[in-house]
MARZA-892941 format. One line per 8 residues: number of its first residue (from 1); their letters; for each residue x, y, z of C-alpha. Coordinates in pm, whole numbers, plus 32768, in hexadecimal, padded with zeros to 4 digits. Example, Ala and Ser with C-alpha at 12.3 -4.5 7.8 and 13.67 -1.06 7.14 Angstrom:
<sites>
1	AS	84CE:7E3E:830C  8557:7F96:82CA;
</sites>
This chain:
<sites>
1	XXXXXXXX	12F1:6D67:4426  139B:6C14:443F  1508:6BC8:43F3  14A5:6B14:42B6  13C9:6C29:4229  14D2:6D2F:4278  15E0:6C62:41CA  14FE:6C28:409C;
9	XXXXXXXX	14AB:6D9B:408E  1619:6E01:408A  1672:6CFB:3F83  1552:6D72:3EA9  15B7:6EE0:3ECA  1722:6E8C:3E7C  16BC:6DDF:3D38  15D8:6F00:3CDA;
17	XXXXXXXX	16FC:6FF1:3D08  17DC:6F11:3C33  16DC:6EEE:3B1C  16A6:7066:3B1B  1822:7096:3B16  1846:6FAF:39E8  172E:7064:392F  17C9:71B4:397F;
25	XXXXXXXX	191E:7148:38F7  1886:70BB:37B8  17C2:71FF:3785  18F4:72D5:37CE  19C9:7207:36DE  18C3:7222:35CA  1899:739C:35F4  1A10:73DF:35F4;
33	XXXXXXXX	1A54:72F0:34D3  1939:7383:3403  199E:74EA:3442  1B07:74A2:33DA  1AAF:739E:32D1  1BAB:72BB:337B  1B10:7171:33E7  1C4F:70E1:3476;
41	XXXXXXXX	1C51:71BE:35AD  1B70:70D7:3676  1C44:6FA3:362F  1D8D:7057:3666  1D11:70D4:37B8  1C9D:6F76:3817  1DEC:6ED4:37BF  1EB7:6FE2:386F;
49	XXXXXXXX	1DDF:6FCE:39A9  1E00:6E55:39BF  1F79:6E62:398C  1FA1:6F78:3A8B  1EE0:6EBA:3B94  1F6C:6D5F:3B4A  20A0:6DA7:3C1B  1FD1:6E42:3D33;
57	XXXXXXXX	1EED:6D11:3D40  2007:6C14:3D5E  20E5:6CD8:3E49  1FF7:6DBF:3F06  2008:6CF1:4047  2183:6D03:4054  217F:6E77:4009  207B:6EC1:4118;
65	XXXXXXXX	212D:6DED:421E  2275:6E9F:41D3  21CE:6FF5:41EA  2131:6FA2:433B  226E:6EFA:43C2  219F:6DCB:4425  225A:6C9D:44B0  21EA:6B37:4476;
73	XXXXXXXX	21AE:6A68:45AF  2192:68F4:45F4  20A9:6841:46E4  21AE:683E:47F8  21C7:69BA:47EB  2058:69F4:4841  1F98:68AE:487D  1E51:695B:48DE;
81	XXXXXXXX	1E40:6A2E:47A1  1E93:68FC:46D0  1D80:6830:4774  1C81:6942:4732  1CDF:6950:45C2  1CEB:67D4:45A3  1B95:67A2:4642  1AF1:68AD:456D;
89	XXXXXXXX	1B93:6823:4430  1B04:66CC:447E  19AC:6767:44AC  19CC:682D:4369  1A62:670C:42A4  1B91:67DD:4247  1D04:6782:4240  1DD0:6810:435E;
97	XXXXXXXX	1E61:695E:42E9  1FBA:69DB:4342  1FAE:6AB2:447A  2072:6BF3:44A3  2092:6CEC:45BF  20CD:6E60:4591  218D:6EFA:46B1  209D:701D:46E3;
105	XXXXXXXX	1FBD:7072:480C  1E8D:70E6:4748  1D97:6FC1:4743  1D5C:6F66:45D7  1D75:6E49:44DD  1D63:6DF6:436C  1D5E:6CCE:427E  1E09:6CB0:412E;
113	XXXXXXXX	1E71:6BA8:4033  1DEE:6B51:3EDA  1D2C:6A18:3F42  1CD6:6950:407E  1E02:6866:4051  1EF3:698C:4053  1E3F:6A6C:4149  1EDA:6B3B:425D;
121	XXXXXXXX	1E44:6BCE:4399  1F03:6CE3:4447  1EA7:6D6C:459E  1F4B:6E7C:4669  1FDF:6E37:47BE  1EE8:6F35:4845  1DC6:6E61:47CA  1E49:6D34:488D;
129	XXXXXXXX	1E91:6E02:49C7  1D51:6ED0:49D4  1C3D:6DE2:4963  1B99:6CC8:4A1F  1B8E:6B6E:4983  1A27:6B8F:4900  1A7C:6CE1:4867  1BB8:6C57:47C7;
137	XXXXXXXX	1AEC:6B37:4737  19FB:6C36:46A2  1B18:6CEE:45F4  1BBA:6BAE:4572  1A69:6B30:44F1  1A3C:6C78:4434  1B91:6C51:438E  1B4F:6AE2:433A;
145	XXXXXXXX	1A08:6B52:429C  1ACD:6C39:41B5  1BA0:6B0D:4150  1A75:6A27:4121  19B5:6B2F:405B  1ADE:6B5D:3F6E  1AE4:6CD1:3FB8  1C53:6CF3:3F55;
153	XXXXXXXX	1C04:6C66:3DFC  1AD3:6D49:3DDF  1B9F:6E78:3E49  1CA2:6E25:3D3D  1B95:6E0A:3C33  1B07:6F5B:3C9D  1C60:6FF9:3C8C  1C7C:6F77:3B26;
161	XXXXXXXX	1B2F:701B:3AD0  1B93:7166:3B6F  1CDF:7150:3AB6  1C23:7126:396E  1B5C:7262:39B1  1C95:732B:3A03  1D4F:72AC:38D1  1C2B:72E7:37E3;
169	XXXXXXXX	1C02:744D:3859  1D7B:7482:3844  1D7F:73FC:36DF  1C5C:74DF:3689  1D0F:761A:36FD  1E58:75B8:3659  1DBF:7558:350A  1CDE:768C:350C;
177	XXXXXXXX	1E12:7765:353E  1EF2:76B7:343F  1DF7:7668:3330  1D48:778F:328E  1C82:76B9:3197  1BC6:7733:3068  1ACC:784D:307D  19B8:7763:3011;
185	XXXXXXXX	1A04:766F:312B  1A19:7789:3229  18C5:780E:31BD  182D:76B3:31C1  18B0:7664:3318  1885:77B7:33BF  175C:7754:3498  17E9:75FD:34E5;
193	XXXXXXXX	1938:769E:3526  189C:7786:3627  17F0:765F:36D3  1938:759D:36CC  19F1:76C7:3762  18F9:76E6:3882  1909:756F:38C3  1A85:756D:38AE;
201	XXXXXXXX	1A9A:767D:39B8  19AB:75DD:3AB0  19D5:7469:3A61  1B08:7429:3B3F  1A59:74CA:3C6A  191C:7406:3C24  19DF:72C0:3C03  1A8E:7302:3D4F;
209	XXXXXXXX	1940:733D:3DFC  18BA:71F0:3D79  19F6:713E:3DEF  19D1:71D3:3F4B  185D:717D:3F58  18AE:7011:3F07  19C0:7011:400F  18CA:708A:4118;
217	XXXXXXXX	17CC:6F7E:40B9  18D6:6E71:40D7  1923:6EE8:4238  17B8:6EC0:4299  17B7:6D6A:41F2  18F3:6D00:42AE  1851:6D6A:43F6  171C:6C98:43AD;
225	XXXXXXXX	17E4:6B6F:4328  18CF:6B7C:4452  17AE:6B6D:4547  1735:6A32:4499  1879:698F:4510  1870:69FC:467D  16F5:6A17:46AD  1744:6B2E:47A1;
233	XXXXXXXX	170E:6C8B:470E  1768:6D34:4856  18D3:6CC5:4836  190F:6D7F:46EF  1831:6E9F:4763  1902:6EDB:489C  1A41:6EB4:47D2  19D4:6FC0:46D9;
241	XXXXXXXX	197B:70A8:47F9  1AD0:707D:489D  1B92:709A:4757  1AD9:71D1:46E0  1AFF:7281:4830  1C72:7234:4858  1D37:736D:47FD  1E8C:72C4:47E4;
249	XXXXXXXX	1F2A:7317:4690  1F8B:7204:45A0  20DE:7274:4521  20F9:7176:4406  1FA6:71D3:4371  1F90:7296:422D  1E89:72EC:412A  1EEE:71C5:404E;
257	XXXXXXXX	1EA1:70C3:415C  1D9B:716D:4237  1C78:70C4:4182  1CF4:6F6B:41EE  1CCA:6F9E:4363  1B8F:6F3D:441E  1B68:70A9:448D  1C00:71E0:43EE;
265	XXXXXXXX	1D58:71FE:4494  1D5A:7379:4478  1CAD:73F8:45AE  1BE8:753B:459D  1B89:7513:442E  1A37:7471:4468  196B:75AA:442F  17FC:757D:43EE;
273	XXXXXXXX	17B7:7673:42D3  1713:75D4:41A3  182D:7648:40BF  1939:75AC:419A  1874:7467:41B4  187C:7445:4038  19F7:742C:4043  1A15:7341:416D;
281	XXXXXXXX	1AA8:71E5:4133  19ED:7160:4265  188F:719F:42E6  1893:7274:4424  18C8:7190:4554  1781:720D:45E6  16C1:7190:44B6  1767:703D:44CB;
289	XXXXXXXX	1724:701F:463F  15B8:707F:460B  1595:6F79:44F9  1637:6E6C:45D1  1556:6EB8:46FA  1428:6EA5:4617  147E:6D48:459F  13C6:6C11:460A;
297	X	14A3:6ADF:462F;
</sites>
C-alpha cells in the first residue's frame, strides 16, 4: 500500500464513521421524540451541546497547556527544534505554530489549537533528549499533519455529537420520570417507548465507541500524512518504537488529555484484547509500526 492510498483509505473511513454517526443521532432523536411526543428534544440537545463546547473550542489550547505545565520557547532557546519545525512547516505549507516544551522525561508530544494560524506543538524534554533528529522530524511531521488535517476541529465536532447523544438520553429519562402522560399516549407509544429505552441506555456507549474509532483512524491518517512531509517512514517508525517502549511515567498526563499525545502516555495499558482495543484512543503502536513499514514512499 502506498502513502496516498493509505491516507485516502483513512479519510474515507473517517467520513463513513461520521455519516453513520449523524444517521444514528437523527434516528435516536426521532425515536425519543416520537415516544415522548416531544419534538423539541433534538433541537434542545443540539443547542446545549454547541453552547457547552463553544468555550472548549476557543480555549481548549490554553486549558491543555496549563494542565500539562508546558512552557513556550523561542528560537534562541532551542534553535535545532525550531529549525525542524520551520522546515517541515515550509514543506507542508503551514504557518509556524507556537512551540512549547513540557519538562517531563517521557518522550511524547501533542498538537492543539483551533486552526493552523493558532496552532501549538508541545514536546516533552524527554522527546528531545532521547530521539535522534530523523526520529524527532517524524514526530513533528505527525503533529503538523494533525494541524493540517484540522483534527482539532473534527474532534470538537465529534464531541458536540456525543454531547447531543448524552443530552437526548438524559432528557428522555427525566421526561419519562416526570411526565406520566395520558393512558392513551402510553399505550400508543409502549413499543416505541421500549425501543427508546433500550437506545437511551446503550446510545452513550455506542457514541463513545464511534468517537474512539474516528480518533484511531485520524492517528493512522496523521502517520501517513506526516510521512508525506519527510519521505522517510523509518524516522517515525523508530520514534514510535522508542516512545512506546519507554517506561518513564508522564506525571502531567490525565484521562482528559491522553488522547492528544502521539502515543498513549499511560504505560502498561496497551493490552491487546479486542474489548480493550474498542476503548483505545490510539491504535496499538505495533499496528502503526506495521502499517508504516508496509508503506511505499
